[in-house]
C-alpha positions in Angstrom: -67.5 -71.5 21.8 -69.1 -68.8 24.0 -67.5 -67.1 27.4 -69.8 -68.5 29.9 -72.4 -71.6 29.6 -75.4 -70.7 31.2 -78.6 -73.0 31.3 -81.3 -71.4 29.0 -83.9 -69.7 30.7 -87.9 -70.5 31.3 -89.1 -71.1 28.0 -92.6 -69.2 27.5 -95.5 -72.2 27.7 -98.3 -72.5 25.8 -101.9 -70.9 27.3 -105.2 -72.2 27.4 -106.0 -69.8 25.0 -103.5 -70.4 22.4 -101.3 -67.9 23.6 -97.8 -67.4 24.9 -97.6 -67.4 28.9 -94.3 -65.3 30.1 -93.8 -66.0 33.9 -91.3 -64.0 35.7 -87.9 -66.0 36.5 -87.1 -66.8 39.7 -84.3 -63.9 40.1 -81.9 -64.5 42.8 -80.6 -61.9 45.0 -77.4 -61.0 42.8 -77.6 -62.8 39.6 -74.2 -65.2 39.0 -72.3 -63.3 37.1 -72.9 -60.0 39.2 -71.9 -62.0 42.1 -69.0 -62.9 40.4 -68.1 -59.1 40.1 -69.3 -58.2 43.5 -66.9 -60.8 44.9 -64.2 -59.7 43.1 -64.6 -55.9 43.9 -65.2 -56.8 47.7 -61.8 -58.9 47.7 -59.6 -55.9 46.1 -61.4 -53.7 48.5 -60.7 -56.1 51.6 -57.0 -55.9 50.5 -56.7 -51.9 50.4 -59.3 -51.9 53.8 -56.9 -54.1 55.7 -53.1 -51.9 53.9 -55.5 -49.2 55.8 -56.8 -50.2 58.4 -53.0 -51.2 59.6 -51.4 -47.9 60.3 -54.3 -47.0 63.2 -53.9 -50.1 64.7 -50.4 -50.1 64.8 -50.1 -46.6 66.4 -47.9 -45.5 63.5 -47.4 -41.7 63.2 -50.2 -39.6 61.7 -49.3 -38.8 58.1 -49.3 -42.8 57.6 -52.5 -43.2 59.5 -54.6 -40.3 57.7 -53.0 -41.8 54.1 -54.4 -45.3 54.9 -57.9 -43.8 56.5 -58.2 -42.1 53.4 -57.8 -45.7 51.6 -59.9 -46.9 54.0 -62.9 -44.4 53.0 -62.8 -41.5 50.1 -62.0 -38.4 52.6 -61.8 -40.4 56.1 -58.4 -39.5 56.4 -59.1 -35.5 57.2 -61.7 -37.5 60.2 -58.1 -38.2 62.1 -58.1 -34.4 63.3 -61.8 -33.6 63.3 -61.8 -32.1 60.1 -65.1 -32.8 59.5 -66.1 -30.4 56.4 -62.9 -31.0 54.8 -63.8 -35.2 54.6 -67.4 -34.2 53.1 -66.2 -32.2 50.9 -63.7 -34.9 49.2 -66.4 -37.6 50.1 -68.8 -35.1 47.6 -66.2 -34.9 45.0 -65.6 -38.6 45.0 -69.5 -38.7 44.5 -69.4 -36.2 41.5 -66.4 -38.2 40.0 -68.7 -41.5 39.9 -71.4 -39.4 38.5 -69.1 -38.6 35.8 -67.4 -42.1 35.1 -71.3 -43.0 34.7 -72.1 -39.7 32.5 -68.6 -40.3 30.0 -67.0 -43.5 31.1 -63.7 -42.2 33.0 -62.6 -44.8 34.6 -59.7 -43.4 35.9 -61.4 -40.4 37.6 -62.7 -42.4 41.1 -59.7 -43.9 42.0 -58.1 -40.4 41.0 -60.2 -38.3 43.3 -60.5 -41.4 46.2 -56.0 -41.3 46.3 -55.5 -37.7 45.6 -57.9 -37.0 48.6 -55.9 -38.9 51.1 -52.8 -38.4 49.9 -54.1 -34.2 51.3 -55.0 -35.6 54.4 -52.0 -37.4 54.9 -50.0 -33.8 53.9 -52.5 -31.7 55.6 -52.9 -33.3 59.4 -51.6 -32.2 62.6 -48.1 -33.3 62.9 -48.9 -34.9 66.9 -52.6 -36.2 65.7 -53.0 -39.7 67.2 -55.3 -42.0 65.8 -57.6 -42.4 69.1 -61.0 -43.7 68.4 -61.0 -42.7 64.6 -58.2 -46.0 64.2 -61.8 -48.3 64.9 -64.0 -45.8 63.8 -63.1 -45.3 60.2 -62.6 -48.7 59.4 -66.0 -49.3 61.0 -67.5 -46.9 58.7 -67.2 -49.3 55.2 -67.8 -51.8 57.2 -71.7 -50.9 58.6 -72.4 -49.1 55.4 -71.8 -52.5 53.1 -73.6 -54.5 55.7 -76.4 -52.2 55.9 -76.4 -52.3 51.8 -76.6 -55.7 52.0 -79.0 -55.8 54.6 -81.6 -53.7 52.6 -80.6 -54.9 49.3 -81.9 -58.4 50.7 -85.3 -57.3 52.1 -86.5 -55.6 49.0 -85.5 -58.6 47.0 -87.8 -61.1 49.7 -90.7 -58.2 49.2 -90.2 -58.1 45.0 -90.3 -61.9 45.2 -93.4 -61.6 47.2 -94.6 -59.3 44.9 -93.4 -61.6 41.8 -96.1 -65.0 43.2 -98.8 -62.4 42.6 -98.2 -61.5 39.2 -97.2 -64.8 38.0 -100.5 -65.8 39.2 -101.8 -63.3 37.1 -99.6 -63.8 34.2 -100.5 -67.7 34.4 -104.2 -66.4 32.9 -103.0 -64.2 31.0 -101.9 -64.9 27.2 -99.6 -63.3 24.8 -100.2 -63.3 20.9 -96.7 -64.1 19.7 -96.5 -63.6 15.5 -95.3 -65.1 13.3 -93.5 -63.7 9.8 -96.1 -61.6 7.9 -97.4 -63.1 4.9 -94.8 -62.6 2.1 -97.5 -64.0 -0.5 -99.9 -60.8 0.0 -97.2 -58.5 1.6 -97.2 -56.8 5.0 -99.9 -54.1 5.3 -98.9 -51.3 3.5 -101.1 -47.9 4.5 -101.4 -44.5 3.2 -99.7 -41.5 4.9 -102.6 -38.9 5.4 -101.2 -35.1 5.2 -100.4 -34.3 8.5 -97.9 -37.8 8.4 -96.3 -36.4 5.9 -96.0 -33.1 7.0 -94.2 -34.8 9.9 -91.7 -36.7 7.8 -91.0 -33.6 6.0 -89.2 -32.3 9.0 -87.1 -35.1 8.9 -86.6 -35.9 5.6 -85.6 -31.5 5.3 -82.8 -32.2 8.2 -81.8 -35.7 6.5 -81.7 -34.5 2.8 -78.8 -31.5 3.7 -75.0 -32.3 2.6 -73.5 -34.6 4.8 -71.1 -32.3 5.8 -73.9 -30.2 7.9 -76.0 -30.8 11.2 -78.7 -27.8 10.8 -81.3 -28.5 12.7 -79.2 -31.0 14.9 -78.4 -30.2 18.7 -74.8 -30.7 19.6 -74.9 -30.4 22.9 -71.8 -33.0 23.6 -71.3 -36.6 22.6 -71.3 -39.0 25.2 -74.9 -39.2 26.8 -78.3 -39.6 25.2 -77.9 -36.2 23.5 -75.3 -37.2 21.6 -75.2 -36.8 17.5 -74.9 -40.6 16.7 -78.6 -40.7 18.8 -80.5 -38.5 16.6 -78.9 -40.1 13.7 -80.4 -43.4 14.4 -83.6 -41.7 15.4 -83.7 -39.9 12.1 -82.9 -42.9 10.0 -85.1 -45.6 11.6 -87.9 -42.7 11.7 -87.9 -42.6 7.6 -87.1 -46.4 7.6 -90.1 -47.2 9.5 -91.7 -44.8 7.0 -91.0 -46.9 4.0 -91.8 -49.8 5.5 -95.5 -49.1 6.8 -96.3 -46.7 3.3 -93.7 -46.9 0.6 -91.5 -49.7 0.3 -91.8 -49.4 -4.0 -90.3 -46.0 -3.5 -86.3 -45.2 -2.9 -85.7 -41.8 -4.6 -85.4 -38.7 -2.1 -86.4 -41.7 0.6 -83.4 -44.1 0.5 -80.9 -41.0 0.0 -82.2 -39.2 3.3 -81.4 -42.7 5.4 -78.6 -43.2 3.2 -77.0 -40.1 4.8 -77.7 -40.5 8.1 -76.1 -43.8 7.6 -73.0 -41.8 6.4 -72.8 -38.9 8.6 -72.0 -41.3 11.3 -68.5 -41.3 9.5 -68.6 -37.9 10.6 -65.2 -37.8 13.0 -67.3 -35.2 14.9 -69.7 -37.8 15.7 -67.6 -40.6 16.3 -64.5 -38.6 17.5 -65.9 -38.8 20.7 -64.6 -42.5 21.3 -60.0 -41.5 21.3 -61.1 -39.5 24.6 -63.3 -42.5 25.8 -61.4 -45.4 25.0 -58.3 -43.5 26.5 -59.7 -42.6 29.7 -62.2 -45.8 29.9 -60.1 -48.3 29.1 -56.8 -47.2 28.6 -56.1 -47.5 25.2 -54.7 -45.2 22.8 -56.5 -47.0 19.7 -58.9 -44.7 17.7 -60.7 -47.2 15.8 -64.4 -47.4 16.6 -64.5 -50.9 15.5 -61.3 -52.3 17.5 -63.1 -52.5 21.3 -66.2 -54.5 22.6 -67.0 -51.6 24.4 -68.8 -49.3 22.1 -71.9 -50.8 21.4 -73.5 -47.4 22.0 -72.0 -46.6 18.1 -72.2 -50.3 16.7 -75.7 -51.3 17.9 -77.0 -48.0 16.8 -75.6 -47.9 13.4 -76.1 -51.3 12.9 -79.8 -50.7 13.4 -80.1 -48.1 10.5 -77.6 -50.6 8.1 -80.1 -53.4 8.9 -82.6 -51.2 8.3 -81.5 -50.1 4.6 -80.0 -52.9 3.6 -83.5 -55.0 4.3 -85.4 -51.8 2.3 -83.2 -51.1 -0.6 -80.2 -52.2 -1.6 -76.9 -54.0 0.2 -74.0 -51.4 -0.6 -72.8 -50.9 2.3 -71.6 -54.8 2.3 -69.0 -54.2 0.2 -65.1 -53.6 1.6 -64.4 -50.4 2.9 -68.6 -48.8 2.5 -68.1 -47.5 6.3 -64.7 -46.1 6.9 -64.0 -44.0 9.7 -61.7 -41.4 8.7 -59.4 -39.8 11.5 -57.4 -37.2 9.4 -56.5 -37.4 5.8 -53.6 -40.3 6.9 -55.5 -42.2 9.4 -58.5 -43.7 8.7 -60.4 -47.3 9.7 -62.3 -49.6 6.9 -65.2 -51.0 8.4 -68.3 -52.2 6.1 -72.2 -53.8 7.6 -70.7 -57.3 8.1 -67.5 -55.9 10.5 -70.4 -53.9 12.2 -72.3 -56.8 13.3 -69.8 -59.5 13.7 -68.0 -57.2 16.2 -71.4 -56.7 18.0 -72.0 -60.5 17.9 -68.1 -61.2 19.0 -68.4 -58.4 21.6 -71.5 -60.8 23.2 -69.9 -63.8 22.5 -67.0 -63.1 25.1 -68.7 -61.7 27.3 -70.4 -63.4 30.5 -72.9 -61.1 30.9 -73.4 -61.9 27.1 -74.8 -57.9 27.1 -71.9 -55.8 26.1 -71.0 -52.4 27.5 -71.8 -48.9 26.0 -69.4 -46.2 27.9 -66.2 -48.3 29.2 -68.2 -50.7 31.9 -71.7 -49.6 32.0 -73.6 -52.4 30.9 -77.6 -50.8 29.1 -80.3 -53.4 28.4 -81.6 -50.6 26.2 -78.0 -50.0 24.0 -78.0 -54.1 23.7 -81.3 -54.3 22.4 -79.9 -51.7 19.5 -76.9 -54.7 19.0 -79.4 -57.2 18.9 -81.1 -55.7 16.4 -77.9 -54.9 14.3 -77.2 -58.3 14.1 -81.1 -59.7 13.3 -80.9 -57.0 10.7 -77.7 -58.6 9.3 -78.7 -62.1 9.8 -82.2 -61.4 7.9 -80.3 -59.2 5.1 -76.6 -61.5 4.8 -77.8 -65.1 6.1 -75.5 -65.1 9.2 -76.8 -66.9 12.2 -75.5 -64.1 14.8 -78.5 -64.0 16.7 -79.9 -67.6 16.6 -75.6 -67.8 18.2 -76.2 -66.1 21.3 -79.8 -65.9 21.8 -80.7 -68.5 24.6 -77.6 -66.7 26.3 -78.8 -63.3 26.1 -82.7 -64.2 26.9 -80.9 -65.9 30.0 -78.7 -62.2 30.9 -82.1 -60.7 30.3 -84.0 -62.6 32.8 -81.8 -63.4 35.3 -79.0 -59.9 35.3 -80.9 -57.6 34.4 -84.7 -58.2 36.1 -86.0 -57.6 39.6 -87.9 -60.1 40.6 -91.3 -58.2 40.7 -90.4 -57.7 36.3 -88.8 -54.7 36.5 -85.8 -54.7 33.9 -82.6 -53.3 35.6 -81.7 -50.4 32.8 -77.6 -50.7 33.4 -75.4 -51.9 35.1 -71.2 -51.8 36.3 -69.8 -54.7 34.4 -66.4 -54.3 36.1 -68.5 -53.8 40.0 -72.0 -55.6 39.2 -74.1 -52.7 40.8 -77.1 -51.0 39.5 -79.4 -48.4 40.5 -83.0 -47.7 39.9 -82.7 -43.7 38.4 -81.7 -46.1 35.3 -85.7 -47.7 35.5 -88.2 -44.9 34.7 -91.2 -45.8 32.2 -89.5 -44.0 29.3 -86.6 -46.1 29.6 -89.1 -48.8 30.2 -90.8 -48.3 27.2 -88.0 -47.4 24.9 -86.8 -51.1 26.4 -89.8 -52.5 25.5 -89.7 -51.7 21.9 -86.5 -52.3 20.8 -86.4 -55.3 22.3 -89.5 -57.0 20.4 -87.9 -58.1 17.0 -85.9 -60.9 18.9 -87.3 -61.3 22.3 -91.4 -60.4 21.6 -92.4 -62.8 25.1 -90.4 -60.6 27.4 -91.2 -57.1 25.8 -95.2 -58.2 25.9 -94.9 -59.1 29.3 -92.9 -55.8 30.0 -96.0 -54.0 28.3 -97.6 -55.5 30.6 -96.1 -54.6 33.4 -96.0 -51.2 32.5 -100.0 -51.3 31.6 -100.9 -52.8 35.2 -98.2 -50.8 37.6 -97.0 -47.6 35.5 -99.1 -46.7 32.8 -102.9 -45.8 33.0 -105.5 -44.0 30.9 -107.1 -41.2 32.5 -110.0 -39.3 31.1 -109.0 -41.2 27.4 -105.4 -39.9 28.2 -102.3 -41.8 29.2 -101.0 -40.9 32.6 -97.5 -41.7 33.6 -95.8 -41.0 37.5 -94.9 -37.4 37.8 -91.3 -38.9 38.4 -88.0 -36.8 36.7 -87.5 -39.6 34.2 -90.1 -39.8 32.8 -90.2 -35.2 32.4 -86.8 -35.2 30.3 -86.1 -34.3 26.5 -83.5 -37.3 25.8 -82.3 -35.3 23.4 -81.5 -31.3 25.3 -82.0 -32.9 28.6 -84.7 -30.3 29.5 -87.1 -31.0 32.1 -90.6 -30.3 31.7 -93.5 -32.4 29.7 -93.5 -35.8 29.3 -93.5 -35.3 25.8 -90.6 -38.0 25.7 -92.7 -40.4 26.8 -95.4 -39.5 25.4 -94.3 -39.9 22.2 -92.3 -43.2 23.2 -96.0 -44.9 24.4 -96.9 -44.5 20.5 -93.6 -46.5 19.7 -93.9 -49.4 22.0 -98.1 -49.6 22.4 -98.0 -49.2 17.9 -95.5 -52.3 17.9 -97.0 -54.3 20.6 -100.5 -54.2 19.2 -102.4 -51.6 21.7 -103.8 -49.4 19.9 -105.7 -47.6 22.5 -103.1 -47.0 24.1 -101.1 -45.7 21.1 -103.8 -43.4 19.8 -104.3 -42.3 23.0 -101.3 -40.5 23.2 -100.5 -39.3 20.0 -104.3 -37.8 20.4 -102.7 -35.8 23.3 -99.6 -34.9 21.6 -101.5 -33.2 18.6 -104.0 -31.8 21.4 -101.1 -31.0 23.6 -98.3 -29.7 21.7 -97.4 -26.3 19.7 -96.6 -27.6 16.5 -94.0 -25.2 14.2 -94.2 -25.3 10.8 -91.6 -24.2 8.2 -92.0 -24.5 4.3 -94.7 -27.2 4.9 -92.7 -29.5 7.5 -93.8 -30.1 11.2 -92.4 -30.6 14.3 -93.3 -30.4 17.9 -91.8 -26.6 18.9 -91.3 -27.7 22.7 -89.2 -30.5 22.0 -85.9 -31.9 20.6 -85.0 -33.1 17.1 -84.3 -35.9 18.8 -87.3 -36.3 20.0 -89.2 -35.3 17.0 -87.8 -37.7 14.9 -88.8 -40.8 17.3 -92.1 -39.3 16.9 -91.8 -39.8 13.3 -90.9 -43.4 14.0 -93.9 -43.6 16.3 -96.0 -42.2 14.1 -95.1 -44.6 11.2 -95.4 -47.7 13.1 -97.9 -50.4 13.0 -98.3 -53.6 15.6 -95.6 -55.9 14.9 -93.7 -53.6 12.3 -90.2 -53.8 13.8 -90.6 -58.0 14.4 -91.9 -58.1 11.0 -88.9 -55.9 9.5 -86.0 -56.8 12.1 -87.3 -60.4 13.3 -88.7 -61.8 10.4 -87.0 -59.7 7.6 -90.8 -59.5 6.4 -89.9 -57.6 2.6 -91.7 -59.8 -0.2 -89.6 -60.6 -3.2 -92.3 -58.6 -5.1 -91.0 -55.7 -3.2 -87.0 -56.2 -4.3 -87.6 -57.1 -7.3 -91.1 -55.4 -9.1 -91.6 -51.9 -10.4 -90.7 -48.9 -8.0 -90.7 -45.2 -8.5 -86.9 -44.8 -8.3 -86.9 -40.9 -8.5 -89.1 -37.8 -8.3 -88.2 -34.3 -7.3 -88.5 -33.2 -3.5 -90.4 -31.3 -2.5 -92.7 -31.4 -5.9 -94.0 -34.8 -5.4 -94.3 -35.9 -1.7 -95.1 -40.0 -1.9 -98.1 -40.9 0.2 -98.3 -44.8 -0.4 -96.2 -46.7 -3.4 -96.2 -50.6 -3.4 -95.8 -53.7 -6.0 -97.3 -56.7 -6.0 -94.4 -57.8 -8.5 -95.8 -57.0 -11.6 -97.8 -53.6 -11.2 -96.9 -50.3 -9.1 -99.7 -48.8 -7.3 -98.9 -44.5 -6.3 -100.7 -42.4 -4.1 -99.0 -38.8 -4.5 -99.3 -35.7 -3.1 -97.7 -31.7 -4.0 -95.5 -30.9 -1.5 -95.0 -27.1 -3.2 -98.0 -26.8 -5.1 -99.7 -27.4 -8.3 -96.9 -29.0 -10.8 -96.2 -30.8 -13.6 -94.0 -33.5 -13.1 -91.7 -36.4 -14.2 -91.7 -39.6 -12.5 -88.6 -41.9 -12.9 -90.0 -45.2 -12.6 -87.3 -48.5 -12.6 -87.1 -52.6 -12.5 -89.6 -53.0 -15.5 -89.2 -55.5 -18.0 -87.2 -54.2 -20.8 -88.4 -53.0 -23.9 -92.3 -54.0 -22.6 -95.5 -51.7 -23.1 -96.7 -50.7 -19.3 -100.2 -49.5 -19.2 -100.6 -46.0 -16.7 -104.0 -44.8 -14.7 -103.4 -41.6 -13.5 -100.5 -39.7 -15.8 -100.1 -37.4 -18.6 -100.3 -40.6 -21.3 -102.5 -44.1 -21.2 -99.0 -46.1 -21.5 -95.3 -45.9 -21.6 -92.1 -48.5 -23.6 -89.7 -49.6 -20.8 -86.0 -48.8 -22.1 -83.1 -51.5 -22.1 -82.7 -50.7 -18.4 -85.7 -51.5 -17.4 -86.1 -47.5 -16.7 -89.4 -45.0 -17.9 -90.7 -41.7 -17.6 -93.8 -40.9 -16.3 -96.1 -37.8 -17.0 -98.3 -36.4 -14.3 -100.1 -33.0 -13.0 -100.3 -33.3 -9.2 -102.5 -30.9 -8.0 -103.8 -32.7 -4.8 -103.9 -36.3 -4.3 -103.4 -38.4 -7.0 -103.5 -42.1 -7.4 -101.2 -43.6 -9.9 -101.5 -47.0 -11.3 -98.3 -48.9 -14.1 -98.7 -52.1 -14.8 -97.3 -54.7 -18.2 -99.7 -55.2 -21.1 
């Protein structure tokens, strides 16, 4: 049973050209859930405001009046005796506490700072200070500010609403093609990786294949925001998974091992241990189990997305009980599995009146919830659950009415307790990532958002993608450094390739190749000026194709032939780089390249017909016989690009 029933959002309509038209909904100034949150917050503040104003109105002593004024307005108590500098310091400190609350979730910090400033003012106010004009002025300040904020918001809303009408006139004549499931008889398209592709993939592989307890090559700054290890691991694992889906679906070996390592590194306490502190100061809970709350989608959603990739492309090992055990110490551990991760996200969303659920305690991010939806989608496709189907209409409604402006701009973050949002978290780079990760579940909304980006912010100038010169478009999310718009260009390649705008994707890829300094080490290449996470996302964009993410997670687009046909099970890394590996259920087609110079090496192939003779081309022998387990070894001389084909007689 859902926590709050919502009417379904406006359904896309069929356009004259056979596509789907997706108009912007009539978004109210405050969505119904947001309005309830704001009314509740205002009611609580009204009680505080009245209690804080009464001492001054009744002529109480200066200490009590200063304390009351401090409750009415952060730093307001210092205004009783004209200490404007102290009042300004208190107000700035409070604003900083709000920023820290947003940054890392300490919900207790702003009220503590607010109350402490009131106490200090009460203790330091001049003994014979009378309330004077302060009794009227201080209580009036927050009222005036609140009224002004509402007036400004309503005025902006009217402007955005007028803009919506113009945009809808264009959208009504702009049909979007929403893809159906890929043809699983012929199989989704499988391309061949170029030497450049393989060199960038090697960067990700080298980092992923190190021992599980090592994090060489990662940036370790802090574990609360975008540069945290969990986000680096997810971008690493999904980039590797996408390369397998679009280039080498009939290869497991070191590529599957690398994905497992990314998944299992998430179980390291250095990755998830932040939750002890964040749950304590954000939810006032001492529980350390990262799946024991609805407010940790920043771990479960991102981890779950990797789990879905792996389950669809490789095997279902993480569905076994205890397969994902978060160990705090030798005596304390929290055993979970793929089912538990997906179920936790679903149940949390089902209980939420927003349907979307928080990342850091209180803060609801649209892009993080897109990861949560994809985590459920991957589980649905791999294990037959219906988590997304259960919540689909509620999720769509919330995205369209609580997290969308009338002019179609996605609201990137909203405070669950207060209902507030702000424009800082709405830069193009954030919008681009939301477009990409939203596409599997809500392709119409993703394509509309892409259309708006192309119309309003993203353009081609002299064949180069150009974004507005905002700081949010020029920050490296993995290192927090301001500089070039490298991450934004990487995000363009991801989103444009997924949506099917090859012109923009090719332009962004060409700009990165031309502009970025490439560092090469032992055959692995990376953009030298970018963080590991941006380089991992560059791999994800490089190996994407039209609707690849939607095909995989949205449709479970893995043919039965890929699951059961012959597979390249193991090769030596980095001696053998697999540029292409695909099966039609009977034959195995490979394209291999040497990674460390010419080499004679052995390919291990499995899922063959036990005891059957198989012909081989491109190898040192013309045929092999599968053993009783359906395995065979094939020896090859690898000096340059080598095509190998194996098929039953």
